[in-house]
Legacy VTK file of the C-alpha trace (Angstrom):
# vtk DataFile Version 3.0
C-alpha trace
ASCII
DATASET POLYDATA
POINTS 204 float
-3.952 -40.582 5.519
-7.153 -42.125 6.916
-10.698 -41.167 5.923
-10.955 -39.223 9.203
-7.988 -37.095 8.116
-9.493 -36.222 4.724
-10.558 -32.554 4.640
-13.602 -30.905 3.208
-12.674 -28.588 0.319
-14.079 -25.273 -0.807
-13.091 -22.476 -3.174
-13.057 -18.925 -1.806
-13.511 -16.059 -4.280
-13.838 -12.679 -2.611
-12.904 -9.015 -2.540
-12.076 -7.075 0.617
-12.360 -3.418 1.582
-11.020 -1.378 4.483
-13.569 0.741 6.346
-13.349 3.210 9.192
-15.295 2.675 12.414
-17.931 5.223 11.352
-18.174 4.250 7.654
-21.867 3.534 6.895
-22.576 -0.002 5.735
-23.995 0.102 2.196
-27.338 -1.192 0.975
-26.029 -4.242 -0.865
-29.474 -4.828 -2.408
-28.363 -2.268 -5.009
-26.023 -4.851 -6.579
-27.159 -6.500 -9.839
-29.354 -9.556 -9.351
-29.825 -9.045 -5.613
-33.497 -9.151 -4.609
-33.174 -9.478 -0.845
-30.507 -9.144 1.865
-30.781 -11.397 4.920
-29.020 -10.798 8.237
-27.112 -9.815 10.122
-25.930 -13.113 11.557
-23.529 -12.023 14.320
-20.592 -14.417 14.770
-17.849 -14.042 17.410
-14.793 -15.679 15.786
-11.505 -16.583 17.477
-8.662 -17.930 15.322
-5.177 -19.108 16.286
-2.725 -19.162 13.362
0.301 -21.462 13.333
3.557 -21.465 11.371
7.071 -22.853 11.571
9.743 -20.826 13.353
11.129 -19.638 10.017
7.709 -18.635 8.635
7.678 -21.185 5.828
3.890 -21.134 5.438
3.676 -17.348 5.326
6.438 -17.211 2.690
4.475 -19.685 0.581
1.306 -17.590 0.882
-0.643 -20.221 2.828
-2.072 -20.208 6.358
-3.116 -22.763 8.953
-5.556 -21.787 11.686
-7.802 -23.224 14.358
-10.977 -21.140 14.472
-13.925 -21.346 16.819
-17.286 -19.703 16.194
-19.328 -19.471 13.013
-20.684 -22.178 10.697
-17.225 -23.317 9.504
-15.603 -23.746 12.926
-12.576 -26.016 12.710
-9.033 -26.294 11.396
-8.435 -24.563 8.065
-5.590 -24.575 5.585
-5.969 -21.611 3.240
-4.066 -22.060 0.005
-2.274 -19.549 -2.178
-4.249 -16.927 -4.073
-4.381 -18.118 -7.692
-6.322 -16.120 -10.310
-8.418 -14.492 -7.594
-9.358 -17.723 -5.809
-8.096 -19.719 -2.827
-8.665 -23.384 -2.064
-9.537 -23.927 1.595
-9.256 -27.285 3.353
-11.304 -27.875 6.487
-11.042 -30.386 9.337
-13.222 -30.591 12.474
-11.820 -29.745 15.900
-11.167 -32.892 17.943
-9.144 -32.080 21.053
-6.286 -29.610 21.414
-3.742 -31.251 19.111
-3.203 -30.304 15.479
-4.977 -33.020 13.435
-2.763 -35.461 11.567
-4.398 -34.438 8.306
-3.395 -30.804 8.828
0.217 -31.756 9.563
0.315 -34.021 6.511
-0.994 -31.232 4.273
1.524 -28.758 5.727
4.449 -30.993 4.695
4.137 -29.627 1.168
5.847 -26.515 2.573
7.545 -27.523 5.829
8.362 -30.507 8.052
9.226 -28.238 10.978
7.065 -28.076 14.124
4.215 -25.565 14.005
3.834 -22.987 16.764
1.438 -20.074 17.426
1.985 -17.105 15.109
-1.041 -14.829 15.573
-4.441 -14.717 17.213
-7.275 -12.973 15.402
-10.550 -12.254 17.172
-13.352 -10.890 15.052
-16.919 -9.794 15.621
-18.444 -10.659 12.255
-21.803 -9.371 11.023
-22.735 -11.584 8.058
-25.363 -10.883 5.408
-26.533 -13.068 2.502
-27.328 -11.440 -0.840
-30.175 -13.477 -2.346
-31.565 -13.734 -5.860
-35.223 -14.108 -6.850
-35.114 -17.875 -6.213
-33.530 -17.489 -2.779
-30.088 -18.530 -4.009
-27.041 -16.989 -2.369
-25.314 -14.679 -4.828
-22.749 -13.640 -2.236
-22.108 -13.307 1.460
-21.071 -9.871 2.697
-19.455 -9.524 6.111
-18.709 -6.496 8.252
-15.684 -7.516 10.345
-14.470 -5.765 13.500
-11.024 -7.248 14.034
-8.559 -7.401 16.916
-5.367 -9.199 15.910
-2.245 -9.964 17.931
1.149 -10.818 16.441
2.122 -13.344 19.131
5.820 -13.363 18.249
6.186 -9.586 18.374
3.500 -8.984 21.043
1.804 -6.312 18.926
-1.982 -5.883 18.735
-3.745 -4.171 15.848
-7.427 -3.373 15.325
-9.341 -2.517 12.174
-12.638 -2.885 10.338
-13.065 -4.501 6.941
-15.777 -5.737 4.598
-15.604 -8.922 2.552
-17.790 -9.867 -0.403
-17.524 -13.605 -1.114
-19.312 -15.265 -4.029
-21.959 -17.886 -3.249
-23.486 -20.811 -5.099
-25.786 -18.543 -7.157
-23.027 -16.091 -8.133
-23.305 -14.502 -11.590
-21.182 -15.864 -14.416
-19.492 -12.483 -14.861
-17.865 -12.236 -11.435
-15.618 -9.347 -12.524
-18.645 -7.173 -13.310
-20.273 -8.109 -9.991
-17.118 -7.301 -8.022
-16.746 -4.015 -9.921
-20.276 -3.054 -8.890
-19.480 -4.052 -5.295
-16.329 -1.907 -5.365
-18.293 1.088 -6.674
-20.842 0.679 -3.880
-18.157 0.295 -1.206
-16.230 3.341 -2.446
-19.404 5.435 -2.534
-19.924 4.601 1.156
-16.368 5.681 2.003
-14.502 2.357 2.000
-11.309 1.634 0.051
-9.494 -1.418 -1.331
-7.933 -3.581 1.369
-4.423 -2.527 2.360
-3.280 -6.119 3.045
-3.652 -9.411 1.240
-5.259 -11.126 4.239
-6.131 -10.673 7.911
-3.041 -12.646 8.870
-0.780 -10.435 6.753
-2.246 -7.345 8.398
-1.900 -8.893 11.860
1.821 -9.300 11.119
2.167 -5.724 9.868
2.258 -6.497 6.127
LINES 1 205
204 0 1 2 3 4 5 6 7 8 9 10 11 12 13 14 15 16 17 18 19 20 21 22 23 24 25 26 27 28 29 30 31 32 33 34 35 36 37 38 39 40 41 42 43 44 45 46 47 48 49 50 51 52 53 54 55 56 57 58 59 60 61 62 63 64 65 66 67 68 69 70 71 72 73 74 75 76 77 78 79 80 81 82 83 84 85 86 87 88 89 90 91 92 93 94 95 96 97 98 99 100 101 102 103 104 105 106 107 108 109 110 111 112 113 114 115 116 117 118 119 120 121 122 123 124 125 126 127 128 129 130 131 132 133 134 135 136 137 138 139 140 141 142 143 144 145 146 147 148 149 150 151 152 153 154 155 156 157 158 159 160 161 162 163 164 165 166 167 168 169 170 171 172 173 174 175 176 177 178 179 180 181 182 183 184 185 186 187 188 189 190 191 192 193 194 195 196 197 198 199 200 201 202 203
């Protein structure tokens, strides 16, 4: 693998909630340590997910996508959920072909050709929860999703909220997420019904 194929790496730690179209968005400044909420930053996102014909990536709990829009536009490989966290690998978009680095990483689970699995379009309203020093405790997003299972030709729509920890996240993340869950439930939201957007797009 060349230096150009080497991905950027990040760790994603988040909780997700389902919300109805009319569910009021909470005042996240009520969470512990949050002094100010910035946003919304409105991001139109369009992601194409790929998998082998036999769904090897989905069975392993990983996903490969090409997403345009937003600050992390590019190719992503989202790893398995382990102890509440996922490792995400990121490559820039350079042409229409799947980057060699993505294909090399996918060989941990499959050597088969990758083909379109689902397309997820999302109007994202992103907010940063800031502490007294301006550090990002978390990013909260209000997602309005339209997802198509390309192999079954089924389209589903829903709304969800995600709370993802930032660089200034508190040491006790469980207590912070518990407070976020209380605030979301008080507004009328509920725990997410699926493990991921892709799982929900595929009817799981």
